gemmi code that builds the backbone of each chain (N, CA, C; Angstrom):
import gemmi

chains = {
    "A": [
        ("MET", (18.911, 22.076, -7.804), (19.013, 23.506, -7.525), (20.424, 24.003, -7.862)),
        ("PRO", (20.562, 25.128, -8.545), (21.914, 25.580, -8.933), (22.739, 26.187, -7.796)),
        ("ILE", (22.142, 26.345, -6.617), (22.920, 26.849, -5.476), (23.523, 25.647, -4.731)),
        ("ILE", (24.825, 25.622, -4.667), (25.529, 24.522, -3.992), (26.039, 25.025, -2.639)),
        ("VAL", (25.776, 24.229, -1.606), (26.244, 24.598, -0.257), (27.562, 23.860, 0.018)),
        ("ASN", (28.604, 24.632, 0.260), (29.923, 24.045, 0.534), (30.263, 24.142, 2.032)),
        ("LEU", (29.294, 23.899, 2.832), (29.486, 24.042, 4.275), (30.478, 23.006, 4.812)),
        ("ASP", (30.420, 21.799, 4.268), (31.333, 20.745, 4.745), (32.795, 21.085, 4.449)),
        ("VAL", (33.032, 21.778, 3.312), (34.399, 22.185, 2.954), (34.920, 23.195, 3.987)),
        ("MET", (34.037, 24.162, 4.296), (34.405, 25.194, 5.264), (34.611, 24.604, 6.665)),
        ("LEU", (33.771, 23.620, 6.995), (33.907, 22.953, 8.301), (35.252, 22.225, 8.380)),
        ("ALA", (35.638, 21.601, 7.278), (36.916, 20.881, 7.231), (38.079, 21.867, 7.365)),
        ("LYS", (37.939, 23.034, 6.686), (38.998, 24.054, 6.768), (39.168, 24.563, 8.201)),
        ("ARG", (38.034, 24.724, 8.877), (38.069, 25.250, 10.256), (38.237, 24.136, 11.290)),
        ("LYS", (38.317, 22.914, 10.777), (38.476, 21.722, 11.628), (37.401, 21.678, 12.727)),
        ("MET", (36.193, 21.882, 12.277), (35.053, 21.888, 13.207), (34.070, 20.778, 12.810)),
        ("ARG", (33.418, 20.219, 13.796), (32.455, 19.145, 13.513), (31.046, 19.739, 13.383)),
        ("SER", (30.236, 19.031, 12.644), (28.861, 19.510, 12.363), (28.066, 19.770, 13.636)),
        ("ASN", (28.160, 18.828, 14.587), (27.360, 18.990, 15.802), (27.818, 20.180, 16.647)),
        ("GLU", (29.127, 20.475, 16.557), (29.653, 21.651, 17.276), (29.055, 22.921, 16.687)),
        ("LEU", (29.075, 22.978, 15.360), (28.532, 24.156, 14.665), (27.038, 24.319, 14.965)),
        ("ALA", (26.318, 23.184, 14.871), (24.869, 23.211, 15.131), (24.574, 23.735, 16.529)),
        ("GLU", (25.380, 23.281, 17.452), (25.196, 23.686, 18.852), (25.454, 25.195, 19.031)),
        ("GLN", (26.518, 25.662, 18.351), (26.872, 27.084, 18.488), (25.863, 28.000, 17.781)),
        ("ILE", (25.332, 27.518, 16.654), (24.342, 28.344, 15.924), (22.998, 28.316, 16.645)),
        ("GLY", (22.733, 27.180, 17.229), (21.448, 27.024, 17.916), (20.393, 26.372, 17.040)),
        ("ILE", (20.853, 25.499, 16.111), (19.906, 24.724, 15.304), (20.177, 23.235, 15.539)),
        ("THR", (19.252, 22.420, 15.142), (19.430, 20.985, 15.365), (20.417, 20.421, 14.337)),
        ("THR", (21.017, 19.301, 14.672), (21.958, 18.661, 13.731), (21.219, 18.166, 12.484)),
        ("ALA", (19.949, 17.820, 12.685), (19.126, 17.371, 11.543), (18.962, 18.511, 10.540)),
        ("ASN", (18.710, 19.727, 11.062), (18.559, 20.881, 10.170), (19.875, 21.246, 9.491)),
        ("LEU", (20.958, 21.098, 10.226), (22.267, 21.393, 9.633), (22.590, 20.375, 8.537)),
        ("SER", (22.175, 19.142, 8.787), (22.365, 18.082, 7.785), (21.571, 18.396, 6.504)),
        ("ILE", (20.339, 18.925, 6.699), (19.503, 19.324, 5.545), (20.238, 20.390, 4.730)),
        ("LEU", (20.874, 21.313, 5.443), (21.608, 22.403, 4.784), (22.849, 21.866, 4.060)),
        ("LYS", (23.545, 20.967, 4.729), (24.784, 20.422, 4.163), (24.532, 19.571, 2.917)),
        ("THR", (23.450, 18.812, 2.958), (23.175, 17.902, 1.840), (22.474, 18.593, 0.666)),
        ("GLY", (22.187, 19.860, 0.831), (21.575, 20.612, -0.276), (20.083, 20.387, -0.421)),
        ("LYS", (19.458, 19.823, 0.628), (18.007, 19.577, 0.581), (17.208, 20.821, 0.987)),
        ("ALA", (17.906, 21.765, 1.631), (17.213, 22.973, 2.123), (16.673, 23.812, 0.971)),
        ("LYS", (15.468, 24.337, 1.163), (14.837, 25.182, 0.139), (15.165, 26.653, 0.371)),
        ("ALA", (15.449, 26.988, 1.641), (15.765, 28.377, 1.972), (16.608, 28.421, 3.236)),
        ("ILE", (17.289, 29.542, 3.401), (18.089, 29.736, 4.621), (17.787, 31.124, 5.177)),
        ("ARG", (17.572, 31.184, 6.486), (17.283, 32.477, 7.120), (18.559, 33.300, 7.200)),
        ("PHE", (18.401, 34.615, 7.105), (19.564, 35.503, 7.226), (20.229, 35.337, 8.587)),
        ("SER", (19.401, 35.108, 9.605), (19.937, 34.959, 10.969), (20.838, 33.722, 11.053)),
        ("THR", (20.419, 32.633, 10.387), (21.220, 31.397, 10.379), (22.525, 31.631, 9.619)),
        ("LEU", (22.389, 32.300, 8.476), (23.556, 32.581, 7.638), (24.562, 33.464, 8.394)),
        ("GLU", (23.996, 34.436, 9.074), (24.826, 35.356, 9.860), (25.599, 34.586, 10.943)),
        ("ALA", (24.888, 33.704, 11.621), (25.505, 32.915, 12.695), (26.599, 32.007, 12.146)),
        ("ILE", (26.324, 31.370, 11.003), (27.327, 30.474, 10.396), (28.587, 31.272, 10.021)),
        ("CYS", (28.356, 32.420, 9.364), (29.478, 33.255, 8.932), (30.298, 33.756, 10.117)),
        ("GLU", (29.585, 34.076, 11.185), (30.261, 34.591, 12.379), (31.123, 33.502, 13.026)),
        ("ILE", (30.540, 32.316, 13.141), (31.265, 31.229, 13.816), (32.417, 30.692, 12.954)),
        ("LEU", (32.173, 30.559, 11.664), (33.219, 30.007, 10.782), (34.176, 31.091, 10.257)),
        ("ASP", (33.859, 32.330, 10.603), (34.665, 33.486, 10.185), (34.859, 33.475, 8.654)),
        ("CYS", (33.753, 33.548, 7.979), (33.785, 33.515, 6.510), (32.684, 34.399, 5.931)),
        ("GLN", (32.653, 34.468, 4.610), (31.632, 35.234, 3.911), (30.557, 34.269, 3.369)),
        ("PRO", (29.327, 34.760, 3.120), (28.294, 33.843, 2.578), (28.742, 33.136, 1.290)),
        ("GLY", (29.536, 33.858, 0.497), (30.033, 33.269, -0.759), (30.990, 32.114, -0.552)),
        ("ASP", (31.557, 32.025, 0.656), (32.486, 30.916, 0.933), (31.743, 29.597, 1.190)),
        ("ILE", (30.516, 29.744, 1.632), (29.765, 28.502, 1.924), (28.692, 28.200, 0.874)),
        ("MET", (28.473, 29.179, -0.009), (27.483, 28.962, -1.075), (28.067, 29.310, -2.433)),
        ("GLU", (27.610, 28.578, -3.427), (28.156, 28.760, -4.769), (27.022, 28.606, -5.791)),
        ("TYR", (27.090, 29.416, -6.820), (26.066, 29.298, -7.872), (26.665, 28.588, -9.081)),
        ("ILE", (26.107, 27.435, -9.385), (26.544, 26.694, -10.578), (25.311, 26.508, -11.466)),
        ("PRO", (25.287, 27.159, -12.637), (24.081, 27.039, -13.476), (23.851, 25.609, -13.936)),
        ("GLU", (22.566, 25.263, -13.982), (22.196, 23.908, -14.431), (22.366, 23.813, -15.941)),
        ("GLU", (22.776, 22.636, -16.392), (22.933, 22.454, -17.847), (21.555, 22.427, -18.484)),
        ("LYS", (21.439, 23.199, -19.563), (20.142, 23.259, -20.244), (19.862, 21.939, -20.947)),
        ("LYS", (18.618, 21.476, -20.731), (18.232, 20.204, -21.364), (17.893, 20.436, -22.830)),
        ("LEU", (18.436, 19.571, -23.691), (18.157, 19.710, -25.137), (16.802, 19.098, -25.504)),
    ],
    "B": [
        ("MET", (-18.160, 13.607, 14.702), (-19.568, 13.936, 14.408), (-19.828, 13.909, 12.905)),
        ("LEU", (-19.032, 14.714, 12.178), (-19.186, 14.777, 10.716), (-18.843, 13.426, 10.078)),
        ("LYS", (-17.779, 12.807, 10.627), (-17.333, 11.514, 10.108), (-18.446, 10.463, 10.268)),
        ("GLY", (-19.076, 10.489, 11.436), (-20.171, 9.565, 11.716), (-21.353, 9.804, 10.787)),
        ("PHE", (-21.646, 11.066, 10.553), (-22.750, 11.427, 9.665), (-22.459, 10.974, 8.230)),
        ("VAL", (-21.233, 11.205, 7.780), (-20.846, 10.798, 6.415), (-20.863, 9.274, 6.293)),
        ("SER", (-20.413, 8.582, 7.350), (-20.421, 7.113, 7.333), (-21.855, 6.592, 7.207)),
        ("LEU", (-22.753, 7.214, 7.966), (-24.167, 6.812, 7.923), (-24.752, 7.099, 6.538)),
        ("PHE", (-24.423, 8.269, 6.011), (-24.897, 8.665, 4.677), (-24.382, 7.693, 3.615)),
        ("PHE", (-23.101, 7.319, 3.759), (-22.491, 6.379, 2.809), (-23.185, 5.021, 2.886)),
        ("PHE", (-23.465, 4.584, 4.099), (-24.146, 3.299, 4.309), (-25.534, 3.326, 3.648)),
        ("LEU", (-26.246, 4.444, 3.830), (-27.583, 4.573, 3.231), (-27.489, 4.601, 1.703)),
        ("GLN", (-26.442, 5.244, 1.205), (-26.242, 5.304, -0.242), (-25.946, 3.920, -0.825)),
        ("ILE", (-25.204, 3.109, -0.057), (-24.891, 1.742, -0.490), (-26.198, 0.949, -0.644)),
        ("ILE", (-27.078, 1.099, 0.352), (-28.383, 0.430, 0.293), (-29.148, 0.946, -0.933)),
        ("GLY", (-29.080, 2.268, -1.115), (-29.769, 2.902, -2.243), (-29.271, 2.405, -3.581)),
        ("ILE", (-27.960, 2.273, -3.705), (-27.401, 1.851, -5.009), (-27.722, 0.377, -5.283)),
        ("ILE", (-27.746, -0.431, -4.228), (-28.100, -1.844, -4.419), (-29.548, -1.931, -4.909)),
        ("GLY", (-30.425, -1.167, -4.257), (-31.836, -1.133, -4.656), (-32.003, -0.633, -6.078)),
        ("SER", (-31.251, 0.410, -6.422), (-31.329, 0.976, -7.771), (-30.853, -0.018, -8.813)),
        ("LEU", (-29.778, -0.735, -8.499), (-29.253, -1.723, -9.457), (-30.257, -2.846, -9.691)),
        ("VAL", (-30.922, -3.276, -8.606), (-31.935, -4.339, -8.729), (-33.084, -3.844, -9.613)),
        ("LEU", (-33.544, -2.621, -9.322), (-34.651, -2.044, -10.102), (-34.250, -1.824, -11.561)),
        ("ALA", (-33.005, -1.329, -11.755), (-32.509, -1.070, -13.108), (-32.448, -2.368, -13.916)),
        ("THR", (-32.000, -3.442, -13.266), (-31.920, -4.745, -13.939), (-33.317, -5.202, -14.356)),
        ("ILE", (-34.287, -5.005, -13.470), (-35.679, -5.391, -13.787), (-36.175, -4.576, -14.981)),
        ("PHE", (-35.909, -3.265, -14.952), (-36.377, -2.387, -16.035), (-35.666, -2.680, -17.353)),
        ("LEU", (-34.387, -3.080, -17.264), (-33.633, -3.355, -18.493), (-34.181, -4.574, -19.240)),
        ("PHE", (-34.776, -5.506, -18.495), (-35.329, -6.706, -19.130), (-36.832, -6.577, -19.391)),
        ("GLN", (-37.357, -5.392, -19.144), (-38.784, -5.166, -19.363), (-38.982, -4.421, -20.680)),
        ("GLU", (-40.052, -4.658, -21.307), (-40.366, -4.002, -22.587), (-41.806, -3.488, -22.550)),
        ("GLY", (-42.016, -2.342, -23.156), (-43.371, -1.801, -23.274), (-43.804, -0.959, -22.094)),
        ("ASP", (-45.132, -0.932, -21.883), (-45.687, -0.072, -20.824), (-45.323, -0.583, -19.436)),
        ("LEU", (-45.158, 0.375, -18.541), (-44.858, 0.019, -17.150), (-46.146, -0.004, -16.330)),
        ("ASP", (-46.189, -0.916, -15.369), (-47.361, -0.981, -14.496), (-47.445, 0.259, -13.608)),
        ("MET", (-46.281, 0.654, -13.112), (-46.246, 1.881, -12.299), (-45.228, 2.829, -12.931)),
        ("PRO", (-45.568, 4.123, -13.012), (-44.649, 5.056, -13.668), (-43.343, 5.223, -12.885)),
        ("LEU", (-42.260, 5.332, -13.634), (-40.936, 5.483, -13.042), (-40.479, 6.919, -13.212)),
        ("LYS", (-39.891, 7.460, -12.171), (-39.381, 8.839, -12.265), (-37.869, 8.806, -12.331)),
        ("LEU", (-37.325, 9.334, -13.423), (-35.879, 9.362, -13.615), (-35.429, 10.813, -13.563)),
        ("ASN", (-34.877, 11.205, -12.456), (-34.435, 12.598, -12.255), (-35.527, 13.615, -12.571)),
        ("GLY", (-36.686, 13.364, -12.084), (-37.791, 14.302, -12.257), (-38.614, 14.079, -13.508)),
        ("THR", (-38.143, 13.208, -14.403), (-38.868, 12.935, -15.644), (-39.646, 11.639, -15.482)),
        ("THR", (-40.957, 11.704, -15.708), (-41.787, 10.510, -15.550), (-41.668, 9.636, -16.798)),
        ("ILE", (-41.379, 8.359, -16.559), (-41.255, 7.411, -17.666), (-42.369, 6.380, -17.544)),
        ("GLU", (-43.102, 6.237, -18.623), (-44.215, 5.280, -18.601), (-43.983, 4.105, -19.535)),
        ("VAL", (-43.140, 4.344, -20.559), (-42.858, 3.283, -21.535), (-41.355, 3.000, -21.531)),
        ("ILE", (-41.053, 1.693, -21.463), (-39.629, 1.322, -21.484), (-39.255, 0.956, -22.917)),
        ("ASP", (-38.436, 1.770, -23.522), (-37.899, 1.468, -24.857), (-36.374, 1.527, -24.799)),
        ("PHE", (-35.725, 1.373, -25.962), (-34.257, 1.311, -25.971), (-33.597, 2.582, -25.420)),
        ("PRO", (-34.006, 3.807, -25.870), (-33.364, 5.007, -25.287), (-33.545, 5.130, -23.775)),
        ("THR", (-34.711, 4.696, -23.283), (-34.959, 4.757, -21.830), (-34.008, 3.822, -21.090)),
        ("LYS", (-33.781, 2.647, -21.689), (-32.866, 1.678, -21.067), (-31.457, 2.266, -20.978)),
        ("ILE", (-31.049, 2.924, -22.070), (-29.710, 3.547, -22.072), (-29.636, 4.637, -20.993)),
        ("ALA", (-30.731, 5.428, -20.904), (-30.764, 6.494, -19.893), (-30.657, 5.908, -18.488)),
        ("ILE", (-31.391, 4.822, -18.229), (-31.343, 4.173, -16.908), (-29.926, 3.687, -16.620)),
        ("PHE", (-29.309, 3.111, -17.645), (-27.943, 2.603, -17.527), (-26.984, 3.733, -17.115)),
        ("PHE", (-27.089, 4.873, -17.807), (-26.208, 6.015, -17.509), (-26.488, 6.603, -16.121)),
        ("VAL", (-27.772, 6.691, -15.782), (-28.135, 7.252, -14.465), (-27.568, 6.369, -13.340)),
        ("CYS", (-27.598, 5.045, -13.556), (-27.026, 4.125, -12.560), (-25.528, 4.355, -12.412)),
        ("PHE", (-24.852, 4.556, -13.539), (-23.414, 4.841, -13.498), (-23.145, 6.150, -12.751)),
        ("GLY", (-23.997, 7.136, -13.029), (-23.881, 8.433, -12.356), (-24.046, 8.294, -10.857)),
        ("TYR", (-25.013, 7.481, -10.463), (-25.275, 7.251, -9.044), (-24.063, 6.567, -8.400)),
        ("ALA", (-23.507, 5.597, -9.136), (-22.329, 4.879, -8.632), (-21.161, 5.852, -8.447)),
        ("ALA", (-21.006, 6.775, -9.388), (-19.930, 7.778, -9.289), (-20.142, 8.661, -8.064)),
        ("PHE", (-21.399, 8.995, -7.793), (-21.716, 9.829, -6.617), (-21.350, 9.094, -5.322)),
        ("VAL", (-21.728, 7.808, -5.269), (-21.437, 7.007, -4.063), (-19.921, 6.862, -3.882)),
        ("TYR", (-19.217, 6.699, -4.998), (-17.751, 6.605, -4.926), (-17.159, 7.922, -4.386)),
        ("GLY", (-17.746, 9.033, -4.819), (-17.327, 10.348, -4.327), (-17.510, 10.464, -2.829)),
        ("ILE", (-18.648, 9.972, -2.335), (-18.923, 9.997, -0.887), (-17.912, 9.114, -0.149)),
        ("TYR", (-17.591, 7.963, -0.761), (-16.615, 7.042, -0.172), (-15.251, 7.734, -0.034)),
        ("LEU", (-14.856, 8.467, -1.098), (-13.579, 9.187, -1.075), (-13.583, 10.286, -0.005)),
        ("PHE", (-14.746, 10.944, 0.145), (-14.874, 11.992, 1.162), (-14.728, 11.388, 2.564)),
        ("LYS", (-15.294, 10.194, 2.718), (-15.193, 9.467, 3.996), (-13.713, 9.155, 4.288)),
        ("GLN", (-12.997, 8.758, 3.252), (-11.562, 8.456, 3.405), (-10.785, 9.703, 3.820)),
        ("ILE", (-11.145, 10.841, 3.207), (-10.485, 12.107, 3.550), (-10.701, 12.433, 5.026)),
        ("LEU", (-11.934, 12.263, 5.484), (-12.241, 12.560, 6.891), (-11.466, 11.645, 7.833)),
        ("GLU", (-11.286, 10.375, 7.408), (-10.499, 9.439, 8.220), (-9.042, 9.908, 8.311)),
        ("LEU", (-8.507, 10.385, 7.175), (-7.129, 10.892, 7.168), (-7.012, 12.155, 8.027)),
        ("PHE", (-8.038, 13.003, 7.959), (-8.045, 14.226, 8.775), (-8.031, 13.873, 10.270)),
        ("SER", (-8.796, 12.835, 10.617), (-8.855, 12.436, 12.024), (-7.513, 11.884, 12.511)),
        ("GLN", (-6.687, 11.396, 11.566), (-5.335, 10.919, 11.931), (-4.298, 12.046, 11.841)),
        ("ARG", (-4.772, 13.280, 11.688), (-3.926, 14.477, 11.579), (-3.078, 14.470, 10.306)),
        ("ILE", (-3.545, 13.752, 9.302), (-2.848, 13.777, 7.998), (-3.633, 14.767, 7.142)),
        ("ILE", (-3.029, 15.915, 6.890), (-3.766, 16.970, 6.189), (-3.179, 17.274, 4.806)),
        ("PHE", (-1.938, 17.736, 4.795), (-1.337, 18.099, 3.507), (-0.609, 16.886, 2.933)),
        ("ASP", (-1.405, 15.971, 2.395), (-0.873, 14.709, 1.908), (-1.327, 14.495, 0.466)),
        ("ASP", (-0.548, 13.699, -0.265), (-0.890, 13.419, -1.664), (-2.243, 12.712, -1.799)),
        ("ARG", (-2.555, 11.859, -0.803), (-3.832, 11.125, -0.845), (-5.020, 12.080, -0.755)),
        ("ILE", (-4.882, 13.104, 0.097), (-5.950, 14.100, 0.270), (-6.136, 14.867, -1.050)),
        ("ILE", (-5.011, 15.293, -1.624), (-5.048, 16.076, -2.869), (-5.705, 15.262, -3.975)),
        ("LEU", (-5.260, 13.996, -4.081), (-5.792, 13.113, -5.131), (-7.280, 12.842, -4.914)),
        ("ASN", (-7.667, 12.602, -3.649), (-9.069, 12.301, -3.352), (-9.985, 13.498, -3.629)),
        ("PHE", (-9.537, 14.699, -3.282), (-10.349, 15.896, -3.558), (-10.569, 16.047, -5.062)),
        ("ASN", (-9.494, 15.812, -5.811), (-9.592, 15.916, -7.272), (-10.546, 14.852, -7.830)),
        ("LYS", (-10.409, 13.636, -7.286), (-11.271, 12.530, -7.739), (-12.737, 12.805, -7.396)),
        ("ILE", (-12.986, 13.374, -6.205), (-14.359, 13.698, -5.781), (-14.971, 14.683, -6.780)),
        ("GLY", (-14.179, 15.720, -7.129), (-14.647, 16.703, -8.104), (-15.032, 16.051, -9.413)),
        ("LYS", (-14.166, 15.159, -9.885), (-14.428, 14.464, -11.154), (-15.652, 13.552, -11.045)),
        ("CYS", (-15.779, 12.878, -9.885), (-16.924, 11.971, -9.669), (-18.241, 12.754, -9.693)),
        ("PHE", (-18.269, 13.888, -8.993), (-19.496, 14.685, -8.938), (-19.825, 15.281, -10.307)),
        ("LEU", (-18.776, 15.624, -11.045), (-18.979, 16.143, -12.408), (-19.548, 15.039, -13.303)),
        ("ALA", (-18.974, 13.835, -13.145), (-19.459, 12.677, -13.916), (-20.910, 12.383, -13.548)),
        ("THR", (-21.235, 12.468, -12.252), (-22.611, 12.231, -11.794), (-23.565, 13.218, -12.471)),
        ("THR", (-23.173, 14.491, -12.472), (-24.032, 15.522, -13.069), (-24.251, 15.254, -14.548)),
        ("LEU", (-23.152, 14.985, -15.245), (-23.263, 14.782, -16.694), (-23.996, 13.482, -17.026)),
        ("LEU", (-23.666, 12.408, -16.287), (-24.276, 11.107, -16.578), (-25.764, 11.053, -16.241)),
        ("THR", (-26.206, 11.891, -15.341), (-27.632, 11.875, -15.003), (-28.418, 12.938, -15.789)),
        ("ALA", (-27.791, 14.094, -15.969), (-28.539, 15.191, -16.599), (-28.668, 15.030, -18.116)),
        ("ILE", (-27.560, 14.685, -18.778), (-27.585, 14.633, -20.250), (-28.526, 13.543, -20.784)),
        ("PRO", (-28.417, 12.283, -20.332), (-29.345, 11.260, -20.874), (-30.824, 11.602, -20.625)),
        ("VAL", (-31.108, 12.139, -19.444), (-32.505, 12.484, -19.122), (-32.985, 13.627, -20.019)),
        ("PHE", (-32.103, 14.586, -20.255), (-32.432, 15.729, -21.126), (-32.695, 15.244, -22.556)),
        ("ILE", (-31.823, 14.347, -23.038), (-31.995, 13.801, -24.392), (-33.301, 13.003, -24.479)),
        ("LEU", (-33.551, 12.243, -23.418), (-34.774, 11.434, -23.356), (-36.023, 12.322, -23.442)),
        ("GLU", (-35.952, 13.452, -22.782), (-37.074, 14.400, -22.806), (-37.276, 14.956, -24.212)),
        ("ILE", (-36.148, 15.210, -24.895), (-36.232, 15.785, -26.248), (-36.823, 14.788, -27.238)),
        ("ILE", (-36.325, 13.540, -27.175), (-36.762, 12.556, -28.184), (-38.106, 11.901, -27.872)),
        ("SER", (-38.573, 12.036, -26.628), (-39.853, 11.401, -26.295), (-41.009, 12.095, -27.028)),
        ("GLU", (-41.983, 11.289, -27.414), (-43.103, 11.815, -28.213), (-43.976, 12.775, -27.406)),
        ("ASN", (-44.317, 12.351, -26.206), (-45.145, 13.237, -25.368), (-44.297, 13.870, -24.279)),
        ("ARG", (-43.841, 15.071, -24.568), (-42.975, 15.768, -23.606), (-43.809, 16.200, -22.399)),
        ("THR", (-43.477, 15.601, -21.305), (-44.270, 15.898, -20.108), (-43.649, 17.000, -19.265)),
        ("SER", (-42.324, 17.094, -19.306), (-41.683, 18.091, -18.439), (-41.144, 19.272, -19.239)),
        ("ASN", (-41.022, 20.369, -18.578), (-40.503, 21.578, -19.212), (-39.006, 21.693, -18.949)),
        ("ILE", (-38.354, 22.491, -19.773), (-36.932, 22.744, -19.531), (-36.847, 23.817, -18.457)),
        ("ASN", (-36.124, 23.486, -17.412), (-36.011, 24.431, -16.298), (-34.618, 25.057, -16.266)),
        ("PHE", (-34.610, 26.352, -16.234), (-33.340, 27.043, -16.029), (-33.377, 27.673, -14.649)),
        ("THR", (-32.622, 27.074, -13.756), (-32.610, 27.624, -12.404), (-31.206, 28.102, -12.081)),
        ("SER", (-31.141, 29.203, -11.399), (-29.825, 29.756, -11.082), (-29.263, 29.190, -9.783)),
        ("GLY", (-30.092, 28.633, -8.968), (-29.592, 28.139, -7.690), (-30.323, 26.901, -7.248)),
        ("GLY", (-30.281, 26.658, -5.952), (-30.964, 25.487, -5.413), (-30.042, 24.284, -5.428)),
        ("PHE", (-30.280, 23.374, -4.494), (-29.399, 22.221, -4.363), (-29.627, 21.181, -5.448)),
        ("ASP", (-30.717, 21.301, -6.179), (-31.039, 20.304, -7.184), (-30.641, 20.748, -8.599)),
        ("SER", (-30.039, 21.914, -8.715), (-29.739, 22.397, -10.065), (-28.393, 21.873, -10.560)),
        ("ILE", (-28.279, 21.819, -11.869), (-27.042, 21.335, -12.492), (-25.901, 22.297, -12.165)),
        ("LEU", (-26.240, 23.585, -12.186), (-25.218, 24.600, -11.906), (-24.586, 24.401, -10.533)),
        ("PHE", (-25.437, 24.026, -9.570), (-24.930, 23.826, -8.214), (-23.975, 22.635, -8.162)),
        ("THR", (-24.373, 21.518, -8.775), (-23.527, 20.309, -8.714), (-22.232, 20.502, -9.504)),
        ("VAL", (-22.330, 21.206, -10.643), (-21.109, 21.490, -11.417), (-20.196, 22.402, -10.591)),
        ("GLY", (-20.797, 23.401, -9.948), (-20.040, 24.309, -9.084), (-19.368, 23.563, -7.942)),
        ("LEU", (-20.105, 22.613, -7.361), (-19.568, 21.808, -6.258), (-18.376, 20.970, -6.731)),
        ("SER", (-18.512, 20.405, -7.932), (-17.426, 19.606, -8.511), (-16.189, 20.466, -8.705)),
        ("LEU", (-16.394, 21.657, -9.281), (-15.265, 22.561, -9.517), (-14.645, 23.020, -8.199)),
        ("PHE", (-15.511, 23.190, -7.174), (-15.012, 23.587, -5.854), (-14.042, 22.533, -5.310)),
        ("PHE", (-14.408, 21.257, -5.449), (-13.533, 20.181, -4.964), (-12.223, 20.150, -5.742)),
        ("MET", (-12.305, 20.410, -7.044), (-11.084, 20.419, -7.857), (-10.173, 21.582, -7.440)),
        ("VAL", (-10.797, 22.738, -7.190), (-10.021, 23.914, -6.745), (-9.399, 23.628, -5.366)),
        ("LEU", (-10.190, 22.973, -4.507), (-9.702, 22.613, -3.172), (-8.471, 21.709, -3.273)),
        ("SER", (-8.501, 20.815, -4.233), (-7.359, 19.926, -4.469), (-6.122, 20.743, -4.836)),
        ("GLU", (-6.306, 21.731, -5.715), (-5.182, 22.594, -6.122), (-4.664, 23.413, -4.940)),
        ("VAL", (-5.607, 23.893, -4.110), (-5.226, 24.687, -2.932), (-4.384, 23.836, -1.974)),
        ("PHE", (-4.808, 22.590, -1.775), (-4.064, 21.692, -0.902), (-2.687, 21.381, -1.482)),
        ("LYS", (-2.616, 21.302, -2.813), (-1.336, 21.030, -3.472), (-0.369, 22.192, -3.204)),
        ("ILE", (-0.884, 23.424, -3.348), (-0.057, 24.619, -3.100), (0.364, 24.659, -1.626)),
        ("ALA", (-0.614, 24.375, -0.748), (-0.342, 24.401, 0.700), (0.724, 23.373, 1.066)),
        ("LYS", (0.669, 22.214, 0.421), (1.661, 21.154, 0.700), (3.056, 21.631, 0.311)),
        ("THR", (3.155, 22.263, -0.853), (4.455, 22.782, -1.316), (4.991, 23.830, -0.341)),
        ("ILE", (4.102, 24.754, 0.077), (4.524, 25.814, 1.016), (4.980, 25.194, 2.344)),
        ("LYS", (4.233, 24.192, 2.799), (4.576, 23.528, 4.067), (5.945, 22.855, 3.965)),
        ("GLU", (6.172, 22.175, 2.839), (7.462, 21.502, 2.643), (8.605, 22.513, 2.609)),
        ("GLU", (8.363, 23.629, 1.911), (9.392, 24.668, 1.820), (9.680, 25.268, 3.191)),
        ("ASN", (8.617, 25.447, 3.958), (8.763, 25.993, 5.305), (9.549, 25.041, 6.206)),
        ("GLU", (9.263, 23.743, 6.039), (9.974, 22.743, 6.852), (11.443, 22.649, 6.456)),
        ("LEU", (11.736, 22.941, 5.183), (13.113, 22.851, 4.693), (13.828, 24.200, 4.726)),
        ("THR", (13.294, 25.129, 5.510), (13.991, 26.399, 5.718), (14.812, 26.288, 7.000)),
        ("VAL", (16.106, 26.482, 6.836), (17.007, 26.316, 7.993), (17.294, 27.673, 8.615)),
    ],
}
model = gemmi.Model(1)
for chain_id, residues in chains.items():
    chain = gemmi.Chain(chain_id)
    for i, (resn, *xyz) in enumerate(residues, 1):
        res = gemmi.Residue()
        res.name, res.seqid = resn, gemmi.SeqId(i, " ")
        for name, pos in zip(("N", "CA", "C"), xyz):
            atom = gemmi.Atom()
            atom.name, atom.element = name, gemmi.Element(name[0])
            atom.pos, atom.b_iso = gemmi.Position(*pos), 0.0
            res.add_atom(atom)
        chain.add_residue(res)
    model.add_chain(chain)
structure = gemmi.Structure()
structure.add_model(model)
structure.setup_entities()
């Protein structure tokens, strides 16, 4: 998927642990792990809003679009 | 309830296919007039010749495909009872059932139809029926239904996975 989640980078910048964030957002650590590892297929606006609020960042800070290389 | 009924039906079909194979073997080694007339999918056969033997051979294969289809359906019901619904095995089995029923229809209908055409004394008429459980259209429709069901389950599985991976 060309959308890359940089949540771990932001967590490191804010010196916050994954389980702390999960607890504050109100999602399980397993779901946060799915998001961090890029396995997630979609993210709810409510989750995104909560992450941005807690980490004090913009959606673009935790997500990045990198186009896939076209196969020859 | 349904599982038990399908299991019983499958068991009866197994007995049926064993009996058919025994009879088919006897007919394959027989030549000339038959002591008792044989009915092959509604067509009465009185003389055993080479085309009739081929037709019997194909009809037996068709019957075997039908029984295999029932076996796969039984497997699906077992998976359903274990709460396994949107699974690759279910999708594959539904698709296989469709193909088996289609093979059954073609393997039984075409040889018998050809046999009717080439036989010297045509005893049966060509029937075009729009419905009924014994018509080719119904069995072909049933086969296509199972194939469509397989595709529906495939789509449902993808949606379920996407839903589970929504954070």
